[in-house]
N, C-alpha and C positions, 0 to 999 in steps of 0.2 A: 386186652389186648394189654392190657401195661401188667398184670401181673402173668401175660404167659412171655412178658417180654422180661421180665425180674427173673423168670423160672429158667428162659433159654438163658440167660448173661449167670446165672451161677452154674449151670452144666457147665458154663464153656469154661465161663474162671475158677468157680468151684465158690464155698460159699464167701459170703460178701466181706467175713473178716481175714478169711486165708487167702483174700486178692489183695486188701489191706496190709496186710502183714508181710505180701512177697512183693508188697510194693517197696516199703518203705524200708526194707531187707536192701531192696534195690538200690534205690536213693542214699543211704544210706555206703551202700558201696561206694558205688559213683563217685559220693561225697569224701571219700578215701584212698580211694586211686589218683584222684585232684591233686593231692600234694604226694603222689609217688614222684621222687627222682630232688627231694629237697631234704632239707635241713631236718637230721633223722627224730632229732628229740622232737621235734616238730610232728612228724609225720607218727610218731609212735604218745605221744599228748590226743593227737584227730583218731588213732588207730583204738585209742584205749582210752573211756574217761577216768579219770581219777575219781573219789565219793564224790567232793562238792562238785564237780564237772556233772554226775550220773544225779546226782540227788534237782540239780537247779534241773535238767531235763526232762526227770520224771514226774516234778511236781511248776515245770511248766514257770521258771523262773519267782514263782508265789511258795517256797513250804510253809506248812501247819506255822504255827508263829513258835512253842516249845522245842521245833528240830530248826527254826533258823537258829535261832536264840547258842541250840549245842555243836551247832557249824559254828557262829561266831568263836563262840568259847573257841573251839579246837583249832581253829586257825590262827587265832593273837596268841594263841599258847606258843606258835607254832614259826613269832618272826623272829630270823636275829638280828643282830642290831653291829651294827663298823664301833671302831672305839668312841669318835667323835660322830653327833648326830650329825654337825654342823659343819660345811664340805666348803668348797672354794663353788659359789658360785658362777662364778664365766664361767668353770667345766659346767657345771649345772644347766647353763643357756643353750650349751653346746648338744650337751644331752639331749635337750627337751626338743631342740630342732632338729635333731639328727632321727631319720625315720628309718631303718634298720630295727630290727627285730619286731617276730611274731610275724613273718612272712615266711615262708616255703620255701623261698630261692637265699635264705641267709647262708652266711657262711658258716659250720659251725665252728665253733669254737673264738668267731672273730667278735672282738664288740660290737653288743650293739647301742642303740639307742632306745630314747623315751617314746619320739615321734606324737608330743602332746601337746602337740597345737591340732592335731586332727581335733580331739576331743574342747583345748581348750581356749580361750582364751587367757595370754597369761604376760604379755608384757605389749605398753599403748603401740609402741611404734609397729606393732604386726599385723596387717591389714586381713591375711587370711588365716584363717583358725574355725575353727570344728565347731559346734556349738550341744553339742552333747551330751560334755560335764560342762560344770558352772565356770563362771570365770575366775580366774583366780588372779587377776590385777588388787594389787594395795594387799595384797592375802596375810603379812608381815603387821600390818597398819589395823591391818582389825581382827587381827586372830592372836596381836602380843610375840614376844622376840623368845621368850626364856624359851627352857627347856623343858615344861610341860606339851609345849606347843610345838616344836623339835618332835617332839618321840610323836606325836597325837598326826605330824606332816609325812614323816617318814612310813611310820606304822599302814597308815592309809596307802601309801604308795608300794610299801613292800606288799599289802598282801590284802586290795581293800575287802575283798567276805570276810576280815576282820570283824568290819563294822557296819555292812549291808551285804547280807543273802544273798548270793547270785548274781549279784552287783557289776556291771559291764566294761566297769574299770580293770585292766587286764593285771592278775597277782605278777607286777613284774618281778620282784626277789625269790616273792614262795617259788614260779616257775623260772628263774634261774636265769631273763632276759636283762635286765644287772643286776650290778653287783650293789652290794651293803655301801660300799661306797661312793659306788655311782647313783645309789641313791640318797647318797648325806648329800651330793653337792643338788643335787635337783630340794633335799628344802633350803639350803645355804641359795638357790632362786629363788623357793617364794618369802624364805624370811629373813637375808643378810638386808638391812635398811641401806645398806648400798644399789641392791639391784633391784634391775628396768622395774621388777614387779612393784618395788614400793616408792621408787621415785614421783 
């Protein structure tokens, strides 16, 4: 009976692998079409994965170690820096609190925010924050204030894939969501001793 049912389904649907391929293609098309009408830059990134996204998809976010190391090296080499790594923490706080950016209905060319609280605890007074990423409370006090700490914080925000292959953190600078100057303001939020993060 079971064999007859499988044979019948195979005749109706074709081979199981063809049916799965068809379902995967239809699911991908539905996903891409859900972004239609929004920011064309985001739509382009959704429709055509870049090499990093493609590798992460193919390996279910766990590429082989040698491939992961190669990905991180290439991503690190592509980081672009501002004139100064440390901006204004007050502007950084506004960017961290701003939830625009990486949304399909963002207005092209408009400044975006980081929506950092969606994943991180940043200041003690904020009660609503996500826990996907680590807490950033006392970031500067625990890591130091110097140039090396500033550069590391900048690079992690600019392109997290430079440090963790297939990281879930958005590549804010790499994808042009935030400018190098905006990222420098976020570095100040994390590392300026006067910032609420470090009080």
